[in-house]
C-alpha positions as CSV (number, residue, x, y, z in Angstrom):
1,V,-50.9,-14.2,-9.9
2,T,-47.7,-12.4,-8.4
3,P,-45.2,-11.5,-11.1
4,P,-41.5,-12.6,-10.4
5,P,-39.3,-10.0,-8.7
6,S,-36.9,-8.0,-10.5
7,I,-33.7,-5.9,-9.4
8,S,-33.1,-2.4,-10.9
9,R,-30.3,-1.4,-8.8
10,F,-28.4,-2.1,-5.3
11,S,-26.1,0.5,-3.6
12,P,-23.7,0.6,-2.3
13,G,-22.2,-1.4,-5.1
14,A,-19.3,-2.5,-2.5
15,A,-19.2,-3.1,1.2
16,H,-17.2,-5.6,3.6
17,V,-19.0,-8.7,5.2
18,G,-21.4,-7.4,7.9
19,G,-22.1,-4.1,6.0
20,G,-25.7,-3.2,4.8
21,I,-26.6,-2.7,1.4
22,I,-30.2,-1.6,-0.2
23,V,-31.8,-3.5,-2.9
24,S,-34.1,-1.8,-5.3
25,G,-36.5,-3.2,-7.5
26,D,-40.1,-4.6,-7.6
27,H,-42.3,-7.5,-6.4
28,F,-40.1,-8.4,-3.2
29,S,-43.2,-9.3,-0.8
30,G,-42.6,-12.6,0.3
31,A,-38.9,-12.9,-0.4
32,T,-37.4,-16.2,1.0
33,A,-33.8,-15.5,0.2
34,V,-31.4,-12.9,-0.7
35,R,-28.0,-14.2,-2.3
36,F,-24.4,-12.5,-2.8
37,G,-23.3,-14.7,-5.2
38,A,-23.8,-18.3,-4.0
39,V,-24.2,-17.1,-0.3
40,D,-27.2,-16.5,1.4
41,A,-27.3,-13.3,3.0
42,A,-26.7,-13.1,6.8
43,R,-29.8,-11.3,7.5
44,F,-32.2,-9.3,5.3
45,T,-35.4,-7.5,5.8
46,V,-38.3,-6.8,3.1
47,D,-38.9,-3.0,3.6
48,S,-41.5,-2.7,1.0
49,P,-42.6,-4.6,-2.0
50,A,-39.7,-2.1,-3.8
51,Q,-37.0,-2.6,-1.6
52,I,-34.7,-5.0,0.7
53,T,-32.3,-4.2,3.3
54,A,-29.4,-6.9,3.2
55,T,-26.2,-7.6,5.4
56,V,-23.2,-9.0,3.3
57,P,-22.6,-12.6,4.6
58,A,-19.4,-14.4,5.8
59,G,-17.8,-16.3,2.8
60,A,-19.3,-13.9,0.2
61,A,-17.1,-13.3,-2.7
62,G,-18.9,-10.7,-4.7
63,G,-20.9,-11.4,-7.9
64,P,-24.5,-10.9,-8.8
65,I,-27.2,-10.5,-6.1
66,T,-30.2,-12.5,-6.6
67,V,-33.6,-12.0,-4.6
68,A,-35.9,-15.3,-4.3
69,T,-40.0,-15.0,-4.0
70,P,-42.6,-17.7,-4.2
71,A,-43.0,-16.3,-7.9
72,G,-39.6,-16.5,-8.8
73,T,-35.9,-15.4,-8.8
74,A,-34.3,-11.8,-10.0
75,T,-30.6,-11.5,-10.7
76,S,-28.8,-8.3,-10.5
77,A,-27.5,-7.2,-14.2
78,S,-24.2,-5.9,-12.3
79,S,-21.8,-7.8,-9.8
80,F,-21.5,-6.9,-6.1
81,T,-18.0,-6.4,-4.5
82,V,-17.2,-7.7,-1.2
83,R,-14.5,-5.5,0.3
84,V,-11.8,-7.8,2.0
85,P,-10.6,-5.9,5.1
86,P,-6.4,-5.4,5.4
87,A,-4.8,-8.1,7.2
88,N,-3.9,-5.7,10.0
89,D,-7.6,-4.2,10.1
90,N,-7.9,-5.6,13.9
91,F,-6.0,-4.5,17.0
92,A,-5.0,-8.6,17.6
93,S,-3.8,-8.6,13.9
94,A,-1.0,-5.7,14.2
95,Q,1.2,-5.6,11.4
96,A,4.5,-5.6,13.4
97,L,7.3,-3.0,12.4
98,T,10.5,-3.3,13.3
99,G,14.3,-0.9,13.7
100,D,14.4,2.7,14.1
101,S,13.4,4.1,10.7
102,G,11.5,2.6,7.5
103,S,8.3,2.7,5.9
104,A,5.1,0.4,5.9
105,P,3.4,1.0,3.0
106,G,-0.6,0.1,3.4
107,S,-4.0,0.9,2.9
108,N,-7.3,1.2,4.6
109,V,-9.5,0.3,2.0
110,G,-12.2,-2.4,3.2
111,A,-10.9,-1.6,6.7
112,T,-13.5,-1.4,9.7
113,I,-13.7,-0.2,13.1
114,E,-13.9,-2.7,15.8
115,T,-16.2,-3.2,18.8
116,G,-14.3,-1.3,21.7
117,E,-11.9,0.9,19.4
118,P,-11.0,3.9,20.9
119,K,-11.5,7.5,19.2
120,H,-8.3,8.4,17.6
121,A,-7.3,11.8,17.6
122,E,-10.2,11.9,20.1
123,L,-12.4,11.7,16.6
124,T,-14.6,8.3,15.8
125,G,-12.9,6.9,13.2
126,G,-14.0,5.3,9.9
127,K,-11.3,2.9,8.6
128,S,-8.4,1.9,10.7
129,V,-5.6,-0.2,10.4
130,W,-3.4,-1.3,13.1
131,Y,0.7,-1.4,13.2
132,R,2.6,-2.5,16.5
133,W,6.1,-1.2,17.2
134,T,8.6,-0.7,20.3
135,A,11.1,1.9,20.3
136,P,14.5,0.3,20.0
137,K,15.8,3.0,22.5
138,D,15.0,6.2,24.2
139,G,14.3,9.1,21.9
140,T,11.4,11.0,20.1
141,W,10.2,9.2,17.1
142,S,8.3,10.6,14.2
143,F,5.5,9.1,11.9
144,D,3.4,10.1,9.0
145,T,1.1,9.5,6.3
146,F,2.6,11.5,3.6
147,G,1.3,10.7,0.2
148,S,-2.5,9.8,1.3
149,E,-5.2,10.9,-0.9
150,F,-7.6,11.6,2.1
151,D,-7.8,13.4,5.3
152,T,-5.6,10.7,7.7
153,R,-5.4,10.6,11.6
154,L,-2.2,8.9,13.6
155,A,-2.6,7.7,17.2
156,V,0.1,5.9,19.5
157,Y,-0.9,3.8,22.6
158,T,0.5,1.6,24.9
159,G,-0.7,-1.6,26.1
160,N,-1.4,-5.1,25.0
161,A,-5.4,-5.3,24.5
162,L,-7.7,-3.1,22.9
163,A,-9.8,-2.3,26.0
164,T,-6.9,-1.5,28.1
165,L,-5.0,1.0,25.6
166,A,-3.5,4.2,26.7
167,P,-3.0,7.2,24.3
168,V,0.4,8.7,24.2
169,A,-0.3,11.0,21.3
170,S,-2.3,11.7,18.3
171,N,-2.9,13.8,15.1
172,D,-5.5,14.7,12.7
173,D,-3.8,16.0,9.6
């Protein structure tokens, strides 16, 4: 008789839709489903009887993770958090800025890299957000990320499509 599965932990504890997580425990052989709350995983692979790699599905809202096998269902003791990307995570959804001065508070928590995104400051990025601004007149303009608690990069481009952006200026730090 095969014992029911059990979940001892999962890592990371939070990820965005499409991100991968590893579920650790026992008796995962023959797993038929992995769920994030009430939503089935987009994909999962039983790596071993003690480990499953799963992809966070669209529509997941967080909650416990469950693993189902023919012998039963295991539910994690802690809840998984789905990171929701900011509204301006993708180039097509860039936040519009206007005027010749001001500020735009924001966050890149939960942000992603989209397919075809350029290297900002000639470095592969990790969590970009996008803003769209047209200079109201000729001149020199300054942008900063003062107050950030991590190493930031800024890049300025011209163009109306991600695939055809032309770099203007960039800075790491």
